C-alpha positions in Angstrom: -2.6 4.2 -5.4 -3.7 0.8 -4.3 -2.2 -2.6 -4.7 -3.0 -6.3 -4.2 -0.1 -7.9 -2.4 1.2 -11.4 -3.1 1.8 -12.0 0.6 0.0 -11.2 3.8 3.0 -11.7 6.0 4.1 -8.0 5.9 3.3 -5.5 8.6 2.7 -1.8 8.2 5.9 -0.8 9.9 8.0 -2.8 7.5 6.2 -1.5 4.5 6.5 2.1 5.7 10.3 1.6 6.3 10.7 0.3 2.8 9.0 3.3 1.3 10.7 6.0 3.4 13.8 6.3 1.1 11.4 7.1 -1.8 9.2 9.5 0.1 9.8 10.3 3.8 6.2 11.6 4.0 4.5 8.6 2.4 1.4 7.4 4.1 0.0 3.9 3.9 -3.1 2.0 4.9 -2.7 -1.8 5.0 -5.5 -4.4 5.0 -3.3 -7.3 5.9 -6.2 -9.8 6.0 -7.1 -9.1 2.4 -3.6 -8.4 1.2 -4.4 -4.8 0.1 -2.3 -1.7 0.4 -3.0 1.9 -0.2 0.0 4.3 -0.6 -0.3 8.0 -0.6 3.1 9.3 -1.9 5.0 11.3 -4.4 6.7 8.1 -5.5 5.5 6.4 -8.7 3.6 3.1 -8.7 6.7 1.5 -10.3 8.9 2.8 -7.5 6.5 1.5 -4.9 6.3 -1.9 -6.6 10.1 -2.0 -6.7 10.5 -1.3 -3.0 7.9 -3.9 -2.2 9.6 -6.4 -4.5 12.8 -6.0 -2.5 10.8 -7.2 0.5 9.8 -10.3 -1.5 6.3 -9.1 -2.2 4.8 -8.7 -5.6 2.3 -5.7 -5.7 -0.2 -5.6 -8.5 -2.2 -2.3 -9.0 -5.9 -2.6 -8.2 -8.0 -1.7 -11.2 -10.8 -0.4 -9.1 -10.1 1.4 -5.8 -11.6 -0.2 -2.7 -12.1 1.1 0.9 -9.1 0.4 3.0 -9.6 1.5 6.6 -7.7 4.7 7.2 -7.1 5.3 3.6 -8.1 8.2 1.3 -10.9 6.3 -0.4 -13.2 6.6 2.6 -16.3 8.5 1.6 -17.7 8.5 5.2 -20.8 6.5 4.3 -19.9 3.0 5.6 -22.7 1.2 7.4 
């Protein structure tokens, strides 16, 4: 699942720590410059949004997935 973040002041370590109670095996890919986050987890989108909201960050689901370096949407054909 991918999200647009309301703030770009978060780092990957902080985000991963916030998601760990929901899913210790959750993986994330963060594009901090664009404020985009990909989460691969057994947690629901609502649970992820709730955890991020506790950090003061509103996360809106992306309607169309985008390539986030290191994420699962990579098809291997970037130029």
